[in-house]
N, C-alpha and C positions, 0 to 999 in steps of 0.2 A: 662181776663186769658192770661198771657203772655207765650210765647213759645221760648225755646232756641233750635235751630237746629244747630248741628255740621256738618260743611261742609266736604265733601269728596274730595280730590284733590290729584294730583300727577304730579310731574315735573312742577309746576307752572300753571297747568291747572285744572279748576273745573270740577269734575266728573259729567257726565249727571245724575247720581243718585241723586245728590242734588237737582236739579230742580224738580224731582218727589217727593222727600220727603218734599220740600217746599210746593208744590201744595196740598199734602195730609194734612200737618199739618196746613195750612192756615185756615182750618174749625175750629181749636182749639182756634185761637186767634192771635194777632199780633205777628209777628216772628222777633226775633233778630238772625241773622245767625253768628255763630262763626267760624272764620277761624283760625286754629292753625298751627304752625310750622314755618319752615324757608321760605324766599323768598315768602311771602304770598301776597305781594302787587297786583300782577296781578290777583290773585284768588279773592281777595276782590273786585277788580273792576268788575270782572265778575259776582260776586255774588250779588253785589248791583243792577244789572239790572233785577233780577228776581222779577216778580209780587208777591206780598205778603210779602216781606221782608221790615220790617220797619227800621231796622238798621243793619249794618254789624260791628261786633266786631272782631278786629285782635289782636291775641296774639302771637307775635313773640317769638320763643324759639327754643330749640334744636330739637323739633319734636319727642321726645321719648315718649313712653307710659306713664311713670310715670309723666313726666312734663306736658303733655297734660291733664291727669286725674286731677292733682292738679288745673289746670285752671278751668276745668269744675265743679269741687266740689266747689270751691270758688264762682263761678257765679251762681250755681244752686239754692242757697237760694232765689234768686230774681225771680224765675220762677216757674210756676205751671207744665210745661212740659219740660223735657229734651229729645231730640230726635235725632237719628242718622239712617242712612240707616242700613239695616241688612247685609251689606257687610263684608268682612274680618276685617276691622278696627272696625266697629260697634259691631260686634260679640265679638271681643277681649276685647274692651274698656267698654261697657256699663254695663255688669254684674258688673265689678268691681267698677265702679262709683256708681251703685245702692247699692251695699254692704256698701261702705263708707257712703252713705246717709241713710243707714237703710231702704231701700225701696226694694220691690220685682219688678224686671223689667218685663214688658210685651214684649216679643220678637216676631220678624218675623210677624208683624201686616200686614194683607192684606186688611183690612177695618176698617174704624173708624165709629161707629154707634152713638157715642155721646160723651159727655165730659169724661166719664169714662167707655165707653163700646167699646170693640175692638174685632176684629175677627182675629184668627191665626190658621194656619194649624196644625194638630196633626196626630199621626199615619203614618208618612212618606207621609203626604199630602193627605191621603185618607179620612180625616174627617176635618171639621172646627169647631173650638171651639170659643164660645162667652165668653169673659172674662169681668167681672164687676170688675173694680179696684177702691175700695173705700179708697185708701190711700190719704193722703192730697196732695201728689205730685206724678207725674207720670214719670218713666223712660222708654222709648220706643225705640225699633228698628223697622223700617218699611222696609218691603220688596219692594224696589223701583220699581221692575218690574210690581207690581200690580197697579200702579198709574200712571196718565198721567203727563207729564211734565209741570211746571208752565211757562206761557208765559213771554215774556219781558215786563217789566213795568218801571215807572220812577225811575231813579237811587236814591237809598237810600243812607243816609249819612254813612260814614265809620269812626269808632272810633278806634284808636289804644290803646290798654290796656297796662298798666304798669305790666308786668308779667316777671320780671326777676326771673327765677327759676333755681335751680340746679338740675341736673339729676344724679341718680346713674347708669343709663343705657348708655352704649356707643355703637354706631353703629360701627360694625367692617366691614361689607361688605354688599352690596346690589346687589342681582342677579335679573336681569330683563329679561323678554322675549321680543325680539324685534319683533314687528309685525305692518304691515300696514293695517291690517284689522279692521273692526268696533269693538267697545267695546262690549264684549260678554253680559254683564249684561242688556244693553239697546238696543241692535241691533234689527232692524226690521226683519232681516232675519239672521238665524243662521244655519250653516252647522255642524252637529256633526258626529264624527267618532268613531268606536269601535275597538276592538282588531283584527277584521277581516281584518283591513288594513295591519297588519303584521309587520310594521316597521315605524320608524319615517320618513324615506325618502318618504314613500308612502303618508304621509299626505301632501305632496306637491300637490298631485291630489286635495284635498280638498281646499288648499289655492288658487290654480288656479281658481277654480270654484268660491270660495268666492269672489275673486277680480272682477270677471265678474258680479256677483250679488250685489256687495256692501255689503257682508254678513261678519258676524263674524265667527270664527271657534272655535268649542268646541269638547270635547272628554268625553268618559266615564271613570269612575274611574279605570277600569281594563286596559284601554289603557295608562292612566297616569302611573299607577303602573308599567306597563311593559316598560316604558320609551319612548313610542312612541310620547307622547305629554306633553308639560310643565304643571305644577301643576295648573297654573291660567287658563287653558283651561277646567278644570274639570266641568261638568254639573251634578248636582244631589243633593241629600240630604246633602252631605258633601262637596259639591262644590258650584257652582253658580246657582242660581234659575233664570230662564229666562222666558219671556213671548213675544216672537216675534210674528209678523204676520204670519211668515212662518218658520217652522223648518224642515230641511232636514236630516233625520237620516240614516247614511250610514254604513252598517254592524254593526248595533246595535240590539241586541235581545230584550232588554228592561228590565233590572233588576228593581226591585221595587224602589231602591234608585235613579236610573236615572230617572224613570217615575216621581218621586216626584219633580224632578227639572224642568220638561217641562210641568206641568199641565196648565201653563197659555198660552201656545202656541195656536194660533187661527186656524192654519191649520198645519197638520203634513204630510209629505211625507217620506215614508220608502222605502229604496233600500236594499234588502236582498235576500239571496238564500232560506231562510227558510220561507215558507208561513204561517207557524204556530207560528212564533215568537210573543211574547206579543205586541211588538211595531208595528209590521205589521197589526195586528188585530185592534190596536188602531188607526192606521193612517187613514187619510181622503183619501190618494192615496198611493198605494203600488206598487213598480216595482220589480218584482221577478227575479233576475238574478245576474250575476257575476258583482260586483261593478267595477272591473278592466276593464270591457268592457263597462259598462253603463256610468261611470263618463267621460271617454274620448269622448264618443259619445255625451254626454250632452254638454260638454265644446265645442266641435266642432260645434254643432248645434247653440249654442249661438253666437260663432264667425260668422257663416254664416249669423245669423239674425242681426249681429252688436250690440248685447247687451253688454254693458259695463258701469260699473258705475265709 
C-alpha cells in the first residue's frame, strides 16, 4: 500500500509538521514524499533524511495552488493514500484535490486505527469521531501536533519530475510575519495572549518571556481581530491547533473555539484576574492577578535564575 505525502515547506526550509506527518503515515505503507514549488532542492535534501521516506519526488514549478494541485492529481493514480498536514496549505488544497479525484477527504485526523479507520475531532473538539473510509483510495489531512516526529534515517533517493505546468494564478504580494520565536504549530512551549493585553505593543511582554523559555507566541482570535497580533499567531478552531508540553495562557478567558485549539496541551498555566474564567478552571496551575505585574516579575525571576534558551 503506497503513500504519497505532500511536504510543507517555506523559504527553502522543511516544516517540522512534515516529519510528524511522515511518522504517522509510515504505518500505512512505504512513503514517497512530494516537494512542490520553487527552490525545492534544499527542502528535498532535508526531506530525504526522514525515516520512513522511501523516495523524494521534486516538482519544480510556480508554487501556485492550481499548478501544485495538477501535479498531485496526476501522481495520485499511483497511490492508495494522498496525505498532507492539516495546516493552512493542506486545508486549502486537499479538499479540492479530493473533489477532482471524486473522493471524500477525511480531514484533521488525530489517530490512525487501521488501513481505512481514522479518528478525527468533531463539535469543536468536544468529541472524537471514528471514520471508516471504504473508498478505493484515501485523501487525508493529518493534525501534525497529534503525532511524534519521524527520526532521522538513511538518505532516500531524490527524483526530479518533469512538471512543466502553466498557472492561471499570479502571486501579487507576500506578507510575512517576522519572528525569531519557535514555530507555533510544533513548539514544546507556547505562550498565548488575549485581548486583555490591550495593544500590539503589549505583546512585546509575551515575546520577551517567550525568548527566555524558547517558546512560541500565539493569540486568541479576538486579539487577532483587534489587530494586536498577526493572523498566523491565531490559536483555535479557525486558527492553529497546538499540542505543546506547556501552554501559558495570559489574559485569556477561554472561549470554546480557543479551547478546541489547545486540547492537546499536556500542561496549562493560566494567568488571569478572573478566577472563574473557563480556562482558569481548566488549567493545571492558575495565577490570579494583573498580567502587567506578573509577567515582568516572572521575566525578572527567569533573568535572576539565568534561564535562557
